[in-house]
N, C-alpha and C positions, 0 to 999 in steps of 0.2 A: 268821364267818357270822352269829353272834348280833348282832354290832355292825351289820352290814349291814341286818339285819331292823329293828333299832331305828331306824336312820337312815331307812330306807324308811317306817316308820310315822310318824316325826316329820314328814317332808316331806309325807306323805299327809294327815295331820291339819292341817298348816299350810295347804296348798293348798286343802283342802276347806273349812276354816274361812274362809279369805279369799273363796272363791267364794260360800259361803253368806251371808257378811256383805254382799258386793257385791249379790247377788240380793235379799237382804232390804231393803237400803236403796233400790235402784233398781227394785223390782218394778213400781211405777206406770209407769215409762218402758218396761219390757219389754212390759207389756200394751198400752200406747199404740202401740208400734212393731209388735207382732205382730198386733194386732186394732184398727186405727184407727177402724173404724165402730161400735164398741161403745158403748152408752149409758152414762151416768155410774154408775148403780146397778150394772150388770153389771161395769163396770171396777173398782169398789170391791170387789165380791165376788171377782172374778178375782185382784185384787192380794192380797187376804187369803189366798186358797187358795195363791197362789204363795209367799207368806211361810211358810205352814205347811209346805208341801212342801219349801221350802228348808232349813228346820230339820231336817225328817225325813231329808232327803238326807244330812246328815252322819252320822246314825245308820246309814243304809243302807250308806254307804261303809265304816264300821267293821265292820258285819256281813259284808259281802262280802270284806273283807280276812281276817277270821277264817275265813270259809268257804274261802278259798283255802288257808289254812294247814291246814285239815282235809283238803282234797283232796290236798295235797302229802304228807300223812301217810297217804294211802290210806284215809281214813275218809270213807265216802260217805253213810252213813245219817243222821247227825246234821245235816249241811247240808240235806239234802232235807226232813227233818222240820221244820226251822225255816222253810223256805220255805212248806210247807203250812200251818203254824201262822200265819204272817204273812198269808197269803191269807184264812184263816178269820177272823182278827181284823178285816181290812178289811171283809169282808162283814157280820160280826156288828155291828161298831161302826156301820156305815152303817144297818143296819136298826133297831138299838136307839135310836139318837140322831138319826135323820133328822127326826123330828117336833119335837125341841127345837132343834137347831142347823142344820137344813137340809143342804145339800150339803156343808157343812164337816165333817159327820160322817165322810164317806169320806176326807177329807184327814187328819183326826185319826186315823182307823183305820190309816193307813199306819204 
């Protein structure tokens, strides 16, 4: 069983890393395909936010896998507390750094 968990984690991290790298490299094309009528300045901003969230995506996958292990061990309080803390950080980071870095503050807060 322990070996199966390690294999699952390895494949999860490899797949997530490949997906994040793909999104990070081709974020401009994703924005162009999804929103073709966007002006150049907005496309640059959307591409930057897409790159930031792609990196954060890998961390979220790791957290969700750990959360699943907690749930399987019948521990429900800690996973819920981490979810609440993450949402609080998104809101706080957005309010505290919006003036300095704009809409990127919410992306970094994730």
